C-alpha positions in Angstrom: -93.7 167.9 -14.0 -90.7 166.6 -15.9 -88.8 163.6 -14.5 -85.2 162.7 -14.6 -82.9 160.0 -13.2 -82.0 160.2 -9.5 -78.2 159.9 -9.5 -78.1 157.4 -6.7 -80.9 155.1 -7.8 -81.9 155.8 -11.4 -85.6 156.4 -10.3 -87.5 159.3 -11.5 -87.7 162.6 -9.6 -91.4 162.1 -8.9 -90.8 158.7 -7.4 -87.9 160.0 -5.4 -90.0 162.8 -4.0 -92.7 160.4 -2.9 -90.2 158.1 -1.3 -88.5 160.9 0.5 -91.9 162.0 1.9 -92.6 158.5 3.2 -89.0 158.2 4.6 -89.4 161.4 6.6 -92.7 160.2 8.0 -91.3 156.8 9.1 -87.6 157.6 9.9 -86.6 157.1 13.5 -86.0 160.1 15.7 -82.3 161.2 15.4 -81.8 159.6 12.0 -79.7 161.5 9.5 -82.0 163.5 7.1 -82.0 162.7 3.4 -79.8 165.0 1.2 -81.6 167.9 -0.4 -82.0 168.0 -4.1 -79.2 170.6 -4.3 -76.9 168.3 -2.3 -77.7 165.4 -4.6 -77.1 167.4 -7.7 -73.7 168.7 -6.3 -72.7 165.1 -5.4 -73.7 163.8 -8.9 -71.9 166.7 -10.7 -68.7 166.0 -8.7 -68.9 162.3 -9.5 -69.5 163.0 -13.2 -66.6 165.4 -13.4 -64.3 162.9 -11.6 -65.4 160.2 -14.1 -64.7 162.5 -17.0 -61.3 163.3 -15.6 -60.4 159.6 -15.3 -61.5 158.9 -18.9 -59.8 161.9 -20.4 -56.6 161.3 -18.5 -56.4 157.8 -19.9 -57.8 158.2 -23.4 -58.0 161.9 -24.3 -61.3 163.7 -24.9 -62.0 162.7 -28.5 -63.7 159.4 -27.7 -65.3 160.4 -24.5 -69.1 160.9 -24.7 -71.6 162.1 -22.1 -73.2 158.7 -22.1 -69.8 157.1 -21.3 -69.2 159.6 -18.5 -72.5 158.8 -17.0 -71.8 155.1 -17.1 -68.3 155.5 -15.7 -69.7 157.5 -12.8 -72.2 154.7 -12.1 -75.3 156.7 -13.2 -77.6 156.5 -16.1 -76.3 157.3 -19.6 -78.4 160.4 -19.8 -77.6 162.1 -16.5 -74.5 163.9 -17.7 -76.5 165.4 -20.6 -79.3 166.4 -18.2 -76.8 168.2 -15.9 -74.4 169.7 -18.3 -76.2 169.9 -21.6 -73.2 169.3 -23.8 -69.8 167.7 -23.8 -68.2 171.2 -24.3 -70.0 172.5 -21.1 -68.8 169.4 -19.1 -65.2 169.8 -20.3 -65.3 173.6 -19.6 -66.5 172.8 -16.1 -63.7 170.2 -15.7 -61.2 172.8 -16.7 -62.5 175.2 -14.1 -62.3 172.5 -11.4 -58.8 171.6 -12.4 -57.6 175.2 -12.3 -59.3 175.7 -8.9 -57.5 172.5 -7.6 -54.1 173.7 -8.9 -54.6 177.2 -7.5 -55.7 175.9 -4.1 -52.7 173.5 -3.9 -50.1 176.0 -5.2 -51.2 179.3 -3.6 -54.0 178.8 -1.1 -53.6 182.2 0.4 -51.3 185.2 0.3 -48.5 185.0 2.8 -47.2 188.6 2.5 -43.7 187.2 2.1 -43.0 189.2 -1.1 -43.9 188.9 -4.7 -41.0 186.6 -5.6 -41.8 184.2 -2.8 -45.5 184.2 -3.7 -44.7 183.3 -7.3 -42.0 180.8 -6.3 -44.5 179.1 -4.0 -47.0 178.9 -6.8 -44.4 177.3 -9.1 -43.5 174.8 -6.4 -47.1 173.8 -6.0 -47.7 173.4 -9.7 -44.5 171.3 -10.1 -45.2 169.2 -7.0 -48.5 168.3 -8.7 -46.4 166.7 -11.5 -44.9 164.4 -8.9 -48.2 163.1 -7.6 -50.8 164.0 -10.3 -54.5 163.7 -9.7 -56.9 162.5 -12.4 -58.1 166.1 -12.6 -54.6 167.4 -13.1 -53.7 164.8 -15.7 -57.0 165.6 -17.6 -56.1 169.3 -17.4 -52.8 168.7 -19.1 -54.4 166.5 -21.8 -57.1 169.1 -22.6 -54.5 171.8 -22.7 -52.4 169.8 -25.2 -55.4 169.1 -27.3 -56.3 172.8 -27.3 -52.8 173.7 -28.3 -53.0 171.3 -31.2 -56.3 172.8 -32.3 -58.1 169.5 -31.9 -60.3 170.6 -29.0 -63.5 172.8 -28.9 -62.1 174.0 -25.6 -59.4 176.2 -27.1 -61.2 179.4 -26.2 -61.8 178.1 -22.6 -58.1 177.2 -22.2 -57.1 180.7 -23.4 -59.5 182.2 -20.9 -58.0 180.2 -18.1 -54.5 181.2 -19.1 -55.7 184.8 -19.1 -57.1 184.5 -15.6 -53.8 183.0 -14.3 -51.9 185.8 -15.8 -54.3 188.3 -14.2 -53.5 186.6 -10.8 -49.8 187.1 -11.5 -50.2 190.7 -12.3 -52.3 191.2 -9.2 -49.5 189.7 -7.1 -47.0 192.0 -8.7 -49.3 195.0 -8.2 -49.8 194.5 -4.5 -47.4 197.1 -3.0 -47.5 195.6 0.5 -46.4 192.2 -1.0 -43.7 193.7 -3.2 -42.6 196.1 -0.5 -41.4 193.4 1.8 -38.5 192.7 -0.6 -38.0 196.3 -1.7 -37.2 197.3 1.8 -34.1 195.2 1.7 -33.2 196.2 -1.9 -33.9 192.6 -3.0 -36.7 193.2 -5.6 -37.4 195.8 -8.2 -39.7 198.5 -6.8 -42.8 197.2 -8.5 -44.1 197.4 -12.0 -42.9 201.0 -12.4 -39.3 200.2 -11.9 -38.5 197.9 -14.8 -40.8 195.0 -14.4 -43.5 194.8 -17.1 -46.1 192.9 -15.2 -48.1 191.8 -18.2 -45.0 190.5 -20.1 -43.7 188.8 -16.9 -47.1 187.1 -16.5 -47.0 185.7 -20.0 -43.5 184.3 -19.5 -44.4 182.9 -16.0 -47.4 181.0 -17.3 -45.5 179.8 -20.3 -42.6 178.6 -18.2 -44.9 176.5 -15.9 -47.1 175.2 -18.8 -44.0 174.2 -20.7 -42.5 172.3 -17.8 -45.7 170.5 -17.1 -46.1 169.4 -20.7 -42.6 168.1 -20.8 -43.2 166.2 -17.6 -46.3 164.6 -19.1 -44.5 163.8 -22.4 -41.5 162.2 -20.7 -42.1 161.6 -17.0 -39.1 159.3 -16.6 -36.7 162.0 -17.8 -38.3 164.9 -15.9 -36.6 165.8 -12.6 -39.2 167.7 -10.5 -36.6 168.9 -8.0 -34.3 170.3 -10.6 -37.2 171.9 -12.5 -38.4 173.6 -9.3 -34.9 175.0 -8.5 -34.5 176.4 -12.0 -38.1 177.9 -12.1 -37.5 179.6 -8.8 -34.1 180.9 -10.0 -35.7 182.4 -13.1 -38.5 184.0 -11.1 -36.0 185.7 -8.7 -33.7 186.8 -11.5 -36.6 188.4 -13.3 -37.6 190.4 -10.2 -34.2 191.1 -8.6 -33.0 194.7 -8.7 -30.2 195.5 -11.2 
């Protein structure tokens, strides 16, 4: 049976299993049960991703190694390799987690308030993240910039994440019940068939937000989040308002 480091102690899996058996036999009644292997793995992966995000946010991805990530997370040098296999796989997972964080913060659920309001709310959430960036969010921006410069092996992954965000935008525009709320009052174009090219709009929408976030990262002292948010919402509504 192969062994590997336990994320919490650095002991081997065989030793950990033996200790867990002894602990269950001697633990007092009502004591909290030990975490399962799946729970320990999930905890370790989350800690490794958080460590990678901190390092990349501060130093970029070029000098970050799996061994360094393991050390930063407080585990053995080999644990990140054991769990992720390669640096590219770890970075791709980090990108996924960062996108999920951004989506959850910006648009946790559909409100039914209309396509324009859904998209404005998303824009507000993304730009609010600029005001109080997390390590994951900062790392996401760094990796995106590296991919844009062609210096990252994650360029295809970044393109895939952009495509998924555009698909989400198209989906919002394609929901007749969401769009219909505004159409009833003559405020919005009557969906994709009445002048709004959903695919083209999605490209422009993602480009607008990514451009603003990159500018904020490049010159945070000159970037006014409130002004950028107002202008982003104005553009979204103008693009969807009926002629």
